[in-house]
C-alpha positions in Angstrom: 6.3 37.5 15.0 7.9 35.5 12.3 7.0 36.2 8.6 4.9 33.5 7.1 7.0 33.7 4.0 10.3 33.3 5.9 12.4 30.2 5.4 13.5 30.4 9.0 12.9 27.0 10.8 10.0 26.7 13.1 10.7 26.3 16.9 9.8 22.7 18.0 7.6 22.4 21.1 8.3 19.7 23.7 5.2 17.9 22.6 6.4 17.8 19.0 9.8 16.5 20.1 8.1 13.7 22.1 5.7 12.8 19.3 8.6 12.8 16.7 10.6 10.4 19.1 7.6 8.1 19.5 7.0 8.0 15.7 10.7 7.2 14.9 10.8 4.3 17.5 7.5 2.8 16.3 8.7 3.0 12.8 12.0 1.2 13.6 10.1 -1.5 15.3 7.8 -2.0 12.3 10.8 -1.9 10.1 12.4 -4.7 12.2 9.2 -6.9 11.8 8.1 -6.1 8.2 11.6 -5.8 6.7 12.6 -9.4 6.8 9.2 -10.5 5.5 9.6 -8.2 2.7 13.0 -9.6 1.5 12.1 -13.2 2.2 8.8 -13.0 0.2 6.9 -16.2 -0.3 4.9 -17.4 2.8 6.4 -14.8 5.3 5.3 -11.9 3.1 1.9 -13.6 2.5 1.3 -14.2 6.2 2.3 -10.6 7.0 -0.3 -9.5 4.5 -2.9 -11.7 6.2 -2.1 -10.1 9.6 -2.3 -6.6 8.2 -5.5 -7.3 6.4 -7.1 -8.7 9.6 -6.1 -5.5 11.5 -7.4 -3.3 8.8 -10.7 -5.2 8.6 -11.2 -4.4 12.4 -10.3 -0.8 11.8 -12.9 -0.4 9.0 -15.7 -1.2 11.4 -14.0 0.4 14.5 -14.6 4.0 13.1 -18.2 3.5 14.0 -17.8 2.9 17.7 -20.8 0.4 17.6 -22.6 -0.4 20.7 -25.0 -2.9 19.2 -25.0 -6.5 20.3 -24.4 -7.3 16.5 -21.0 -5.6 16.6 -19.0 -8.8 16.6 -21.1 -10.2 13.8 -20.5 -7.2 11.7 -16.7 -7.4 12.4 -16.8 -11.1 11.5 -18.6 -10.6 8.1 -16.4 -7.7 7.2 -13.2 -9.6 8.0 -14.3 -12.6 5.8 -15.3 -10.4 2.9 -12.0 -8.4 3.0 -10.1 -11.7 3.1 -12.2 -13.2 0.2 -11.6 -10.0 -1.9 -7.9 -9.7 -1.4 -7.0 -13.4 -1.9 -9.4 -14.0 -4.7 -6.7 -14.3 -7.2 -4.9 -16.9 -4.9 -8.1 -18.8 -4.5 -9.0 -18.7 -8.1 -5.6 -19.7 -9.4 -4.1 -22.0 -6.9 -6.5 -23.8 -4.7 -7.6 -26.0 -7.7 -4.0 -27.0 -8.3 -3.5 -30.7 -7.3 0.2 -30.0 -6.4 -0.5 -27.0 -4.1 1.5 -28.5 -1.2 4.4 -29.5 -3.5 4.7 -26.5 -5.6 7.0 -24.0 -3.9 6.0 -21.2 -6.4 2.2 -21.5 -5.8 2.1 -18.1 -4.2 3.4 -16.4 -7.3 0.9 -17.9 -9.7 -1.8 -15.6 -11.0 -0.3 -12.3 -9.8 -0.1 -10.8 -13.2 -3.2 -8.8 -12.9 -5.8 -7.5 -10.4 -9.0 -9.4 -10.2 -12.3 -9.1 -8.2 -15.2 -11.5 -8.1 -18.4 -9.7 -9.3 -20.5 -12.3 -7.5 -18.6 -11.4 -4.3 -19.7 -7.8 -4.7 -23.4 -8.8 -4.7 -22.7 -11.0 -1.6 -21.1 -8.1 0.1 -24.0 -5.8 -0.5 -26.6 -8.5 0.4 -24.8 -9.5 3.6 -24.4 -6.0 4.9 -27.8 -4.8 4.0 -29.2 -8.0 5.5 -27.6 -7.2 8.8 -28.7 -3.6 8.6 -32.4 -4.8 8.5 -31.9 -6.3 12.0 -29.3 -3.8 13.4 -30.7 -0.3 13.4 -27.3 1.2 14.3 -25.9 -0.1 10.9 -27.6 2.7 8.8 -27.6 2.7 4.9 -24.8 5.3 4.8 -22.6 3.0 6.9 -23.5 0.0 4.7 -22.4 2.0 1.6 -19.2 3.1 3.4 -18.3 -0.5 4.2 -19.1 -1.7 0.7 -16.9 1.0 -0.9 -14.0 0.6 1.6 -14.1 -3.3 1.5 -13.7 -3.3 -2.3 -11.2 -0.3 -2.6 -9.0 -1.4 0.3 -9.0 -5.0 -0.8 -8.0 -4.3 -4.3 -5.2 -2.1 -3.0 -4.1 -4.9 -0.7 -4.2 -7.1 -3.8 -1.9 -4.6 -5.5 0.4 -4.9 -2.5 0.7 -8.6 -3.2 1.1 -8.0 -6.9 4.1 -5.9 -6.5 5.9 -8.4 -4.5 5.0 -11.5 -6.4 4.7 -10.4 -10.0 8.4 -9.8 -10.7 8.8 -13.7 -10.5 6.6 -14.2 -13.5 7.9 -11.2 -15.4 11.6 -12.1 -15.2 10.8 -15.7 -15.7 8.9 -15.0 -18.9 11.7 -12.7 -20.2 14.4 -15.2 -19.6 12.4 -18.1 -20.9 12.0 -16.3 -24.2 15.7 -15.7 -24.5 17.3 -18.8 -23.0 14.6 -21.3 -22.3 12.6 -22.5 -19.3 15.5 -24.2 -17.5 17.5 -20.9 -17.4 14.4 -19.0 -16.3 13.8 -21.4 -13.3 17.5 -21.2 -12.3 17.3 -17.4 -12.4 14.2 -16.9 -10.3 15.2 -19.4 -7.8 18.7 -18.0 -7.2 19.3 -16.4 -3.8 20.1 -12.9 -5.4 16.7 -12.8 -7.1 14.6 -14.5 -4.5 15.8 -12.4 -1.5 16.8 -9.2 -3.3 15.9 -8.4 -6.8 12.4 -9.7 -6.5 11.7 -7.3 -3.6 13.0 -4.3 -5.4 9.6 -3.3 -7.0 8.0 -3.3 -3.6 11.0 -1.3 -2.1 10.7 1.2 -4.9 7.1 1.8 -4.1 7.8 2.0 -0.4 10.6 4.5 -1.0 8.2 6.6 -3.2 5.6 6.6 -0.6 7.5 6.7 2.7 9.9 9.4 1.6 6.9 11.5 0.6 5.5 11.1 4.0 8.8 11.5 5.9 9.9 14.4 3.7 6.5 16.1 4.1 6.5 15.6 8.0 10.0 17.0 8.5 9.9 19.8 6.1 6.4 20.7 7.3 7.5 20.7 11.0 10.5 22.8 10.2 9.4 25.1 7.6 5.5 24.6 7.3 3.6 27.8 7.5 0.8 27.7 4.8 -1.9 25.1 5.4 -3.1 22.9 2.5 -6.6 22.1 3.7 -7.2 22.8 7.5 -10.6 21.2 7.3 -9.3 17.8 6.4 -5.8 17.7 7.6 -5.0 20.7 9.9 -1.2 20.0 10.2 -0.3 19.6 6.6 1.3 22.5 4.8 2.3 23.4 1.2 5.9 23.5 2.2 5.7 20.0 3.5 3.7 18.9 0.4 6.3 20.1 -2.1 9.2 19.0 0.0 7.8 15.5 0.2 7.2 15.4 -3.5 10.7 16.5 -4.3 12.4 14.1 -1.8 10.2 11.2 -2.9 10.9 11.7 -6.6 14.7 12.0 -6.2 15.0 9.0 -3.9 12.8 6.6 -5.8 14.2 7.6 -9.2 17.8 7.1 -8.0 16.9 3.7 -6.5 15.4 2.4 -9.7 18.1 3.7 -11.9 21.0 2.6 -9.6 19.6 -1.0 -9.3 19.3 -1.2 -13.0 22.8 0.2 -13.6 24.0 -2.6 -11.3 22.4 -5.2 -13.5 19.4 -5.8 -11.1 16.5 -3.8 -12.6 13.2 -3.7 -10.6 11.3 -5.0 -13.7 12.3 -6.0 -17.3 10.5 -3.0 -18.6 11.3 -0.6 -15.7 15.0 -0.2 -16.1 17.4 2.5 -17.3 16.5 1.8 -20.9 12.9 2.7 -20.0 13.8 5.7 -17.9 10.7 7.6 -19.0 8.5 5.1 -17.1 10.6 5.5 -14.1 10.4 9.3 -14.2 6.6 9.2 -14.7 5.9 6.7 -12.0 8.3 8.4 -9.5 6.7 11.7 -10.1 3.2 10.4 -9.6 3.8 8.3 -6.6 4.0 11.1 -4.1 0.8 12.6 -5.6 -1.1 9.5 -5.0 0.5 9.1 -1.6 -1.0 12.5 -0.7 -4.3 11.5 -2.2 -4.4 8.4 -0.1 -3.5 10.4 3.0 -6.2 13.1 2.4 -8.8 10.5 1.5 -8.5 8.6 4.8 -8.2 11.8 6.8 -11.4 13.0 5.3 -13.1 9.7 6.4 -11.7 10.1 9.9 -13.0 13.8 10.0 -16.3 12.7 8.7 -16.7 10.1 11.6 -15.1 12.5 14.2 -12.1 10.3 15.0 -8.4 11.2 15.2 -7.1 7.8 14.2 -8.5 4.5 13.0 -7.2 2.8 16.1 -4.3 3.2 18.6 -2.4 0.0 17.8 0.8 1.8 16.8 2.1 4.4 19.4 2.6 7.8 17.7 1.1 6.6 14.4 -2.5 5.5 15.3 -3.7 2.5 13.5 -2.6 0.3 10.7 -4.7 2.2 8.1 -3.2 5.5 9.3 0.1 4.0 8.3 -0.9 2.1 5.2 -3.3 4.7 3.6 -0.7 6.2 1.4 1.0 2.9 0.7 -2.2 1.2 -0.4 -3.2 4.0 -2.8 0.3 4.1 -4.3 0.3 0.3 -4.7 -2.9 0.4 -6.4 -1.7 3.2 -8.8 1.7 1.4 -9.6 0.0 -1.9 -10.2 -2.5 -0.4 -12.7 0.3 1.4 -14.4 2.4 -1.6 -14.7 -0.5 -3.7 -16.0 -1.1 -1.0 -18.7 2.5 -1.0 -19.6 2.8 -4.8 -19.7 -0.1 -4.8 -22.1 1.5 -2.5 -24.6 0.5 1.0 -23.2 3.5 2.8 -24.9 2.3 6.3 -25.5 5.6 7.7 -24.2 7.7 6.0 -26.8 
């Protein structure tokens, strides 16, 4: 019998090898679909977020395995509420713009903060409790779950949009203050910025999240022996946990510093001159990635399901893949909002 404290690699079962191959193939397919949308930004990225939010809305209700005839009504209401919460900034800042069809930058307006409609929170509670009065299967505990998940997931999705769209305004404002509005417009509309630099913030967050997940998975499979929390996530080990944090920190930090040294920083205040913010955010991203993973794992255990759905072979549902990304996006967005508003305790 192998010593639990030994660093000798674990033997991989045939089932593990098949699962690993399936996960890798699915990940490559997702990369081929989502990668171009990420770099193109604008409407392709916006539409990708809409598709993902529709699938996530379905999965939020799918955990209940409802049998009631009101099932489709509940799905419809939850979907509409999620879309309203996520795109509230877009609706508030852009749909009143008379030049919406002529303004190519309309998607980027207003994404300098996170925003939620307080009225919509009351509408959400009223709509779901209203349905629960006529649908016995939708218990009060399920209503509270839906209210909480709709708000949290929607704000995290809004953070997702913030990370991709906010660099436009940040760099435009910086260059405008130095060289004027014409120079700012020329810079943010240049191909290098539009299809590369403006996506670096989102890529930075994805590296911090995905390498935490990938590192934890492979280190855990090969060397994992000590379980973190078998009740919530039976397969996660401390070896994988620390391995994922280390790999994520190194990769995300190097990405941010190298792009800055090459003259293409991910944000004006997130470059090598502000290296302390890079180190802090890079160190905390894998922590929040694990928090997101454990949070959604706890939800699945609570409802007795393995995955939120089976849309993605080897990965489960969209939420099973986005759980960490959504939490990290929310954390980074809040950090950047604080930093942009003069939160400089590290200086």
